[in-house]
C-alpha positions in Angstrom: 139.5 -46.2 -60.8 140.1 -42.6 -61.3 136.8 -40.3 -60.9 138.1 -37.9 -63.6 138.4 -40.5 -66.2 134.4 -41.2 -65.8 133.5 -37.6 -66.2 132.1 -36.5 -69.6 134.4 -34.8 -71.7 132.9 -31.5 -72.7 132.9 -31.4 -76.7 130.9 -30.3 -79.7 128.2 -32.9 -79.1 127.0 -31.4 -75.7 126.4 -27.7 -76.7 123.4 -28.2 -78.9 121.6 -30.1 -75.9 122.4 -27.1 -73.6 120.8 -24.5 -76.2 117.8 -26.8 -76.6 117.0 -26.7 -72.9 117.1 -23.0 -72.8 115.0 -22.5 -75.9 112.3 -24.8 -74.2 112.3 -22.7 -71.1 111.7 -19.6 -72.9 108.9 -21.0 -75.2 107.2 -22.6 -72.1 107.3 -19.2 -70.5 105.9 -17.4 -73.4 102.9 -20.1 -73.7 102.4 -19.4 -69.9 102.3 -15.5 -70.3 99.9 -15.9 -73.3 97.5 -18.5 -71.3 97.5 -16.0 -68.6 96.6 -13.1 -70.6 93.8 -15.1 -72.4 92.2 -16.3 -69.1 92.2 -12.6 -67.9 90.6 -11.5 -71.1 88.0 -14.2 -70.9 87.0 -13.3 -67.0 86.7 -9.7 -68.3 84.4 -10.8 -71.3 82.2 -12.7 -69.1 81.8 -10.1 -66.3 81.1 -7.1 -68.8 78.7 -8.7 -71.5 76.2 -5.9 -71.0 78.6 -2.9 -72.3 79.6 -5.0 -75.3 76.1 -5.9 -76.3 74.7 -2.5 -75.7 77.7 -0.9 -77.9 77.0 -3.4 -80.8 73.0 -2.9 -80.9 73.1 0.9 -80.1 76.3 1.7 -82.1 78.2 3.4 -79.3 75.0 4.7 -77.6 74.7 4.8 -73.8 74.8 1.7 -71.8 71.3 0.1 -71.5 69.2 -0.3 -68.1 67.9 -3.7 -66.7 65.8 -5.8 -69.1 61.9 -4.9 -69.4 59.6 -6.9 -67.2 56.5 -8.3 -68.6 53.5 -7.3 -66.6 49.7 -7.4 -66.5 47.8 -4.3 -66.2 44.2 -3.2 -65.5 42.2 0.2 -65.9 40.9 2.1 -62.8 37.2 2.4 -63.2 34.3 3.8 -61.6 31.9 1.5 -60.0 29.6 0.9 -57.0 31.2 -1.1 -54.2 28.8 -2.8 -51.6 30.1 -3.0 -48.0 29.5 -6.4 -46.7 29.8 -7.9 -43.3 30.1 -11.7 -42.8 29.0 -13.6 -40.0 28.2 -17.2 -38.8 24.4 -17.4 -37.7 22.1 -19.7 -36.2 18.2 -20.1 -37.4 16.1 -19.5 -35.0 12.0 -19.9 -35.1 9.8 -17.1 -33.9 7.8 -19.2 -31.8 8.5 -23.0 -30.3 5.1 -24.3 -28.6 5.1 -27.5 -26.7 1.3 -28.5 -27.0 -0.2 -30.1 -23.6 -3.6 -30.9 -22.8 -5.4 -28.6 -20.5 -7.6 -31.3 -18.8 -7.1 -35.1 -18.1 -8.8 -37.7 -20.0 -8.4 -40.4 -22.6 -6.9 -39.5 -25.9 -9.9 -40.3 -28.3 -8.4 -39.0 -31.6 -5.2 -37.6 -33.3 -6.0 -35.5 -36.4 -2.6 -34.3 -37.2 0.3 -36.1 -39.1 3.8 -35.7 -38.2 5.6 -32.9 -40.0 2.4 -31.6 -41.3 2.0 -27.8 -41.5 -0.8 -26.4 -39.3 -2.5 -23.0 -39.1 -3.6 -21.4 -35.6 -6.7 -22.7 -34.4 -6.7 -26.0 -36.3 -8.0 -29.1 -34.6 -5.2 -31.4 -33.6 -6.8 -34.1 -31.1 -9.6 -34.8 -28.9 -10.1 -36.0 -25.4 -13.3 -38.1 -24.0 -15.5 -35.2 -23.6 -18.3 -37.3 -21.6 -17.2 -36.6 -18.0 -17.1 -32.8 -18.8 -20.4 -32.6 -20.6 -21.9 -34.1 -17.4 -20.3 -31.5 -15.1 -21.7 -28.8 -17.3 -25.1 -30.2 -17.1 -24.7 -30.2 -13.5 -23.5 -26.6 -13.2 -26.4 -25.7 -15.4 -29.0 -27.2 -13.3 -27.6 -25.7 -10.0 -27.6 -22.3 -11.8 -31.3 -22.6 -13.0 -32.3 -23.7 -9.4 -30.8 -20.6 -7.7 -32.2 -18.4 -10.4 -35.9 -19.8 -9.6 -35.4 -19.1 -5.7 -34.0 -15.5 -6.5 -37.0 -14.8 -8.5 -39.3 -16.0 -5.8 -37.3 -14.0 -3.1 -37.8 -10.8 -5.4 -41.5 -11.4 -5.5 -41.8 -11.6 -1.6 -39.6 -8.5 -1.2 -41.8 -6.5 -3.3 -45.2 -7.8 -1.6 -43.3 -6.8 1.9 -42.7 -3.4 0.5 -46.1 -3.0 -0.3 -47.4 -4.0 3.1 -44.7 -1.7 4.8 -46.3 1.2 2.8 -49.7 0.2 4.3 -48.1 -0.3 7.9 -49.1 -3.7 7.9 -45.8 -5.1 8.3 -42.7 -4.7 10.3 -39.9 -3.0 8.8 -37.5 -5.9 10.0 -39.2 -8.4 8.0 -38.6 -6.2 4.8 -34.8 -5.7 5.5 -34.4 -9.5 6.2 -36.3 -10.4 2.7 -33.9 -7.8 0.8 -31.0 -9.4 2.5 -32.1 -12.8 1.2 -32.7 -11.4 -2.3 -28.9 -10.1 -2.3 -27.6 -13.6 -1.1 -29.5 -15.5 -3.8 -28.1 -12.9 -6.4 -24.7 -13.9 -5.2 -25.5 -17.5 -5.4 -26.6 -17.3 -8.9 -23.3 -15.3 -9.9 -21.3 -18.2 -8.5 -23.6 -20.9 -10.3 -22.9 -19.0 -13.7 -19.0 -19.0 -13.1 -19.2 -22.8 -12.3 -21.2 -23.1 -15.5 -18.5 -21.3 -17.5 -15.6 -23.3 -16.1 -17.6 -26.3 -16.9 -18.2 -25.5 -20.4 -14.3 -24.2 -20.6 -13.3 -27.7 -19.5 -15.6 -29.2 -22.2 -13.8 -27.0 -24.8 -10.5 -28.2 -23.5 -11.1 -31.6 -24.9 -10.5 -30.3 -28.5 -6.7 -29.7 -28.5 -6.2 -27.1 -31.3 -2.9 -25.5 -32.7 -1.9 -22.1 -30.6 0.3 -21.0 -33.5 0.7 -21.6 -37.3 4.0 -23.8 -38.0 5.2 -27.3 -38.5 4.5 -30.1 -36.1 7.1 -32.5 -34.9 7.0 -36.2 -34.0 4.0 -37.4 -32.3 4.6 -37.8 -28.3 1.4 -40.0 -27.5 -1.0 -42.4 -29.1 -4.7 -42.9 -29.2 -6.0 -44.4 -25.8 -3.6 -43.1 -23.6 -4.6 -41.0 -20.7 -3.2 -37.5 -20.9 -3.2 -34.8 -18.3 -1.7 -31.2 -18.1 1.3 -32.4 -16.3 2.7 -34.6 -19.0 6.3 -33.3 -19.8 6.3 -34.3 -23.5 2.8 -33.1 -24.1 1.3 -34.2 -27.3 3.3 -32.5 -30.0 5.9 -29.6 -30.7 4.9 -26.9 -33.1 7.6 -24.6 -34.5 6.8 -21.6 -36.6 9.0 -21.5 -39.8 7.4 -18.9 -41.7 8.8 -16.1 -41.1 11.9 -17.2 -39.5 14.9 -15.4 -38.0 18.7 -15.8 -38.0 20.5 -14.7 -34.9 24.3 -13.9 -35.6 27.2 -11.8 -33.7 28.8 -8.7 -35.2 32.1 -7.0 -33.9 31.4 -4.1 -31.6 33.3 -1.8 -33.9 30.3 -2.1 -36.5 27.7 -1.3 -33.9 27.5 2.5 -34.3 27.1 2.2 -38.1 24.4 -0.6 -37.7 22.6 1.6 -35.0 22.8 4.7 -37.2 21.0 2.8 -40.1 18.4 1.2 -37.9 17.7 4.5 -36.5 17.4 6.1 -39.9 15.0 3.4 -40.9 17.2 2.0 -43.6 16.2 -1.5 -44.5 19.6 -3.5 -44.9 19.7 -6.4 -47.0 20.7 -9.8 -45.4 21.5 -13.2 -47.2 21.7 -16.5 -46.0 24.4 -18.7 -47.5 24.7 -22.6 -47.3 27.9 -24.0 -45.6 30.1 -23.7 -48.9 29.0 -20.1 -49.4 28.0 -21.3 -53.0 24.3 -21.1 -53.0 21.8 -18.8 -51.6 19.4 -20.1 -49.2 16.8 -16.9 -48.7 17.1 -13.1 -48.6 15.7 -11.1 -45.7 16.2 -7.7 -44.0 17.9 -6.6 -40.8 15.6 -6.6 -37.8 17.1 -5.6 -34.6 20.4 -5.3 -32.3 20.8 -6.6 -28.7 20.9 -4.3 -25.8 24.5 -5.0 -24.6 27.8 -6.2 -25.8 29.4 -9.5 -24.7 32.5 -9.1 -23.0 34.0 -12.1 -23.7 33.8 -12.0 -27.1 33.4 -8.4 -27.9 30.3 -8.8 -30.3 27.1 -7.9 -30.3 24.0 -10.1 -31.2 21.9 -9.2 -34.1 18.7 -10.7 -35.7 17.7 -11.0 -39.3 14.2 -12.0 -40.4 13.7 -14.1 -43.5 10.2 -14.8 -45.2 11.4 -18.4 -45.7 8.5 -19.1 -48.2 10.5 -22.0 -49.9 11.4 -23.7 -46.5 15.2 -23.7 -47.2 15.8 -22.3 -43.5 15.5 -25.0 -40.9 15.5 -24.5 -37.1 18.8 -24.5 -35.4 20.7 -24.7 -38.8 24.0 -23.0 -39.0 24.4 -20.6 -42.0 26.7 -18.0 -43.3 25.1 -14.6 -43.1 26.1 -11.7 -45.5 24.8 -8.2 -44.4 24.7 -5.4 -46.8 25.6 -2.4 -44.6 25.7 0.4 -47.4 26.9 0.7 -50.8 29.7 3.2 -51.9 28.4 4.8 -55.5 30.8 6.0 -58.1 34.0 5.0 -56.3 37.4 4.8 -58.3 38.1 1.0 -57.9 41.0 -1.3 -59.2 41.8 -5.0 -58.8 42.9 -6.0 -55.2 46.3 -7.2 -56.6 47.4 -3.6 -57.8 47.5 -2.0 -54.3 50.9 -2.8 -52.6 52.2 -1.9 -49.2 55.4 -0.4 -48.6 57.3 1.5 -45.9 55.5 4.7 -46.6 52.0 3.2 -47.0 49.9 1.9 -49.7 51.0 2.3 -53.4 50.6 1.3 -57.0 52.5 1.4 -60.0 50.9 3.5 -62.9 51.5 2.8 -66.5 53.0 5.4 -68.7 52.0 3.9 -72.1 53.8 6.2 -74.4 57.1 5.4 -72.7 56.3 1.9 -71.5 57.6 2.8 -68.0 55.7 2.8 -64.7 55.7 5.2 -61.8 55.2 4.6 -58.2 52.3 6.7 -57.0 51.1 6.7 -53.3 47.5 5.9 -53.0 45.0 5.9 -50.0 42.8 2.6 -50.0 39.1 2.5 -48.9 36.8 -0.6 -48.3 37.3 -3.6 -50.5 35.7 -6.7 -51.6 36.9 -10.1 -52.7 38.4 -8.8 -55.8 38.0 -5.0 -56.0 39.6 -2.2 -53.5 38.4 1.2 -53.3 40.9 4.0 -54.2 39.8 7.1 -52.0 42.7 9.3 -53.3 45.7 9.0 -55.4 44.2 7.8 -58.9 42.0 8.7 -61.5 39.4 7.0 -63.5 41.2 5.6 -66.7 44.6 5.1 -65.4 46.2 1.9 -66.0 47.9 0.2 -63.1 50.0 -2.8 -62.8 48.3 -5.9 -61.3 50.9 -8.8 -62.3 54.8 -8.9 -62.1 55.2 -5.5 -59.9 57.5 -7.6 -57.4 60.4 -7.0 -59.9 59.4 -3.3 -60.3 60.7 -0.1 -59.3 59.9 3.5 -60.0 60.7 4.4 -63.8 61.2 0.8 -64.6 60.5 -0.5 -68.2 57.9 -2.8 -68.9 56.6 -5.0 -71.8 53.0 -5.4 -72.0 51.1 -8.7 -73.1 50.3 -7.2 -76.7 53.9 -6.0 -77.4 56.0 -7.9 -79.9 58.4 -10.5 -78.4 62.0 -9.4 -78.2 61.7 -6.0 -77.8 60.4 -3.3 -75.2 57.3 -1.1 -75.8 59.3 1.6 -77.6 60.7 -0.7 -79.7 57.5 -2.3 -81.0 56.0 1.0 -81.4 59.1 2.3 -83.4 58.4 -1.0 -85.8 54.6 0.1 -86.1 55.1 2.5 -88.8 57.0 0.2 -91.1 54.0 -2.3 -91.2 52.7 -0.7 -94.7 56.1 -0.8 -96.2 56.8 -4.5 -95.2 53.7 -5.5 -96.8 55.2 -6.0 -100.3 57.9 -7.8 -99.0 55.6 -10.3 -97.4 53.8 -10.4 -100.7 56.9 -11.2 -102.3 57.8 -14.3 -99.8 54.5 -16.0 -100.2 55.0 -16.9 -104.2 58.7 -18.1 -103.2 57.3 -20.3 -100.5 54.6 -21.7 -102.7 57.3 -22.4 -105.4 59.5 -24.2 -102.9 56.6 -26.3 -101.8 55.6 -27.2 -105.2 59.2 -28.3 -106.4 59.3 -30.8 -103.7 56.9 -33.3 -105.1 58.8 -33.3 -108.4 62.1 -34.4 -106.9 63.4 -37.8 -108.2 63.2 -40.7 -105.7 66.4 -42.1 -105.1 67.0 -45.7 -105.0 68.1 -47.6 -101.8 66.7 -48.3 -98.5 63.9 -45.9 -97.0 65.2 -43.1 -94.7 63.4 -42.0 -91.9 62.4 -38.3 -92.6 61.2 -35.8 -89.9 57.5 -34.8 -90.1 57.2 -31.6 -92.6 56.6 -28.4 -90.8 53.0 -27.0 -91.4 53.0 -25.0 -94.4 52.0 -21.2 -94.2 48.6 -19.7 -94.8 47.9 -18.8 -98.4 48.6 -15.2 -99.1 45.0 -14.8 -100.4 43.2 -16.6 -97.5 41.5 -14.2 -94.9 41.9 -15.1 -91.3 39.2 -17.4 -89.9 36.7 -16.8 -87.1 39.0 -18.9 -84.6 42.0 -17.2 -85.7 40.4 -13.6 -85.1 39.3 -14.7 -81.6 42.8 -15.9 -80.5 44.3 -12.7 -82.4 42.2 -10.2 -80.2 42.3 -12.3 -76.8 46.0 -12.0 -76.8 45.7 -8.1 -76.1 42.4 -7.9 -74.4 44.3 -6.0 -71.4 45.9 -3.6 -73.7 43.4 -1.0 -75.2 45.8 0.5 -77.8 47.1 -2.9 -79.1 43.4 -4.2 -79.3 42.3 -0.9 -81.2 45.2 -1.6 -83.6 44.3 -5.3 -84.4 40.9 -4.6 -84.7 41.6 -1.8 -87.3 43.8 -4.3 -89.0 41.0 -6.7 -89.0 38.5 -4.2 -90.2 40.9 -3.2 -93.2 41.1 -6.8 -94.2 37.4 -7.1 -94.2 37.2 -4.1 -96.3 39.5 -5.8 -98.9 42.7 -4.1 -98.4 45.4 -6.1 -99.8 48.1 -4.5 -97.6 46.3 -5.4 -94.4 45.9 -8.7 -95.6 49.7 -9.0 -96.4 50.5 -7.6 -93.2 48.3 -10.2 -91.6 50.0 -13.1 -93.2 53.6 -11.5 -92.4 52.7 -11.6 -88.7 51.4 -15.2 -89.1 54.5 -16.2 -90.9 56.9 -14.6 -88.1 54.9 -16.3 -85.3 55.2 -19.6 -87.2 59.1 -19.3 -87.7 59.4 -18.1 -84.0 57.6 -21.3 -82.8 59.8 -23.6 -85.2 63.1 -22.0 -83.9 63.2 -23.7 -80.5 62.5 -27.1 -82.0 65.4 -26.7 -84.6 
């Protein structure tokens, strides 16, 4: 077969097919170019939204900066700040006495109860006194016998001296009798001492409390033989009123405390419980130790408490709070307002008129749990940023809690003069809303199966109803940290109380705008 006979013959039917293929190529290329251009325009549109938005909103004005940040503010005020020193202390009694008998004998009576509060000199127990009474009688008899011999020797000595004056006796006999008198005088002195010792031992049979305090658990019972060598004694007495607390302070604070002690300043000390939520007692600083503990770098100090309510117990661990001094008339701000940067401490100060902030370096002073003293760099009455400062920089715009949503501080301030003019519009919208609400019940019911309807939205407050007490409270609490907004809202409520119709219409306009804003996300 000839290959040439199988080749298609070019004729009129093949030309339109070739022209159709070229047209498809051109159309496809054109579509590809249009798609590429559209993709490039969309990418530019997505990467430059701020310029178009600012051009549309401001009518060709300059490009807007970053969005405003909602912040919390506080006002620098003048107050007295206490400088406190916290430490952990141990309750230590002033006296702890173990009562032991001074003589040996049978314990005859126990006259105290365990845990009883005793006074110094109060009788606690008695020991069988009979043997000591007999010893006292013996010593008294010995003394009386020796005193009689002494009297006889003195009479004889006087007689010998008379005879010596008459030269009727030798001087040797007189001197011997004088020596005998002195010997008997010494014997009488010894007898008196023995009698005193016997009387003292008899007194020791009455065991009395040496100090005032609380007696512990009883160590012996009636009938036991007790002696001064007993290790446990009869009982243990601990003095609990007054009582001391021993605690440690850093060595850096020693100089300041020493100056206060030397000046005679009474520093207040508070004893707190384990959770630091309750105050056990209040006392005064008593003394410092005479040397620093080199292992801990601290010095032991002692505070004295009256403990009239017996809330402090010996060997109890307590939290001690020492009031070192008080800084009067100091400029203070919340602790969260002060921030630390590369150049030191600083705060953001609010420019209320422009709703911007400025970075200002400050010098901090002592601080408490929630307040800090500003030594320099800030004046009383200036407002500082306490919340949201992480997103700020010098000159940044901010939104305060009292500003209207959706706009910065200047936008909200620009709308404020239009409040009076907008009152008639709010008054006109109220009847229209009421008419629409009245028309709903008169609509004819449609036949057919029931249709589930969405719950109706709450109707706006009546145009003539003044705000209630709860509404007033919420209305003012929203701007309690902004004095300017608080003053404006207070003036609006005062005008409503005076019967100002425009102020009442303004109130209902604000409530209607808030209600619509709350319903918008749900729709």
